[in-house]
Phi, psi and omega in degrees: 000318181297318181295322178296315179297320180296319178298319178297319179296317179295319179297320179294321179295317179297318179298317180295319179297321179295318178296318180296318179297317179296321180295315180296326181294337181272358177284149184289153174291328179246101183200186184295342181262357185297322183298308183297320180294319181291328175297321176300315180297322179298316180297318179298315182286334172295324178293318178299315180297321180295337179264012174102003178076204180239158183285159176278135179268126183291156180301334180296344179294339180291346178270355183288142177229164174308138183080359172296158183216146176143183184295330178296323178294316180299320179292319177299318179297319178297317179300315183289328178291319182294331179268006176083010181271336179242126179299143181304327182288350177264002186289319182302145178100165181230034180254136177281077186266190183298327179294323179291318178303313180298321180292319178296319178298318178298315178300316181296319178297324180290344182245017175068028182250157177299128185275081182269340179084002175237159186268096175271187184300312183290324178294317178299319179299317180291323178299327186263012171286125182298152181297331179297324177293319178296322176298319180295322179294317179295319178297319180298318178297317179299318179296320179294318181291328179297322180261013186297132180253016181264133178268124180279088181283180180299328187223120180204167177238140177229138172245120174266113188296307179298331179278349182045055183209163181221150176227142171252123190241139175218122179062033179080006181240135178286121179267328181217140172237135185224141166286152180225160170241122185241182188296141175286164187304327180276352175221068191289151171284140183273152169280130183196170166229145182205191177230131175282125186245333184203166175241129181252122178262142181048058186282154163287161167235110174274113188289126177301145182301328178298322180283326175302314183288319186279329188240309190288315179301313176300323178297316182293329177293328179273324185221098182299346179266007185299317181301312182294317181297331183269007180059042181248161175228148171262126183237129180254212181302140180056031178058029177282133183286139181247136178286122180303332181291342181274356183265135176274085186294331184297324183251000184291126176234326179238093184302141177258021181214171170239160184250130179234129176266130185285157179299154178149170184295339179267359178301142182298337176271002186071217183243013179205136178232138176256115187271130181217080187310130180200162185291343180271352178058038176251165181200179176251146183200173176284178174204144173283345183263066185289343178296338180295337180290345180280351181277145174286329178258114188234061178242080189232356186267178178261020177133324178284172180248117173274133187244125174289136182067036185295334179291326176294318177296320179298319179298322178294317180297328184267011176303139184097355175245181178282355189266085171272181186296318177300323179293321177297314180299317181295321181290321178298321182298337178289337179078011182257148178291140180209127175254126182241119180280141174291152176296323176214134181301143181247124178298147178222140178234133169254115188241167181235094179237118179258344178209129180196165175252130184270182185293338178276358182087006178275132179272118185262139175228142174225155181297142174282076193296330181256004180065042184255003177275050176238163180307313179288322179297324178297319180298314185283345181249023175255133178293123182272147176300144178289140179284136177294146178293139179297141180289142180294149179287131180266128180292145181290149176271169181296334183278354182292136179295152184298334183273354182297137179254134178279145174295139182279136179294147178279123180256118181250141177295144180293138179289142178295151181297131182268143178246127185292141174237160182232000000 
């Protein structure tokens, strides 16, 4: 009887631990607990550094396959054991067995790589990043979180730029996880906070003048049919259409028109845009190039964030309205532009985290793609607290003494007009 009861108690404990682990796994990577968890990871990696770090894995390890045997396997196992990916009891031996495959997959998941279980080029590169660099990444994240000005409300969206990923959070629980494509190093995505206010179906794309000069003019010099093939129009004063053949593309340096891409499945914004007004003029959107989401390295945009499964995210944002996912799909199929306001604006943060510990206890690392894990870079990539709105000036009453001075209103320079980039 005692043994049966003990088995039941153990089974209940295992079940509770599994539930707790699943619950923790649903907590966001960027949330109120991220600082404390990342501090734990920092202490762990300081201990690793104090013991000499981990060994360098030779390039020949990329030829290893399951059941391979030899000194390269033994060295790989030692490296994986020191970072906590391989249990110490699996260290003896030099065979690339199931335990090594599992450890490599765990390592790959922690570094945002496809978990194939073999050592490819990107995995080898990540294995050979010195522990001192990893310490710097964790320290940079802690510094950013220490000065963080974002309030973790009940419902918010976060895009982690180095991770090229997005999460939709409600009540401290991740409701949606999405792969993202963010800005390439020469056109980086900005760190910011804003509010998502609407969803735009079948949007136009007004091409930023910087992209017109850098991309479209060179394309037109090589291929005069590029504008037409891309479903674009040249629009001048009073939105009058200009014939591309009338433009001297060879000598053009300062366009006297703007370029607009018409709605449709080939539009660079795809068929859905999530509007989040901000001074950087960036937003989240669909893309016709969905094959890019299959890449481990997803830094291909001109600053905006392309979101995999963006229609699913839009349906979540529009909860509480009549616009569920089938309704969104039906409206998109009409091919007409439609702006849908959210019932309540949802805060959004674009953050820069290259090292952190997640809710499962896994220490995550991503490449410092923009080189911002420096003292100055940390300052510029930390979300700043929002400034309170100036209080309105109160008119004096008749009883106010003649010598009383009114507070002077704060005069701020008008912000320059922002041009959206994608």
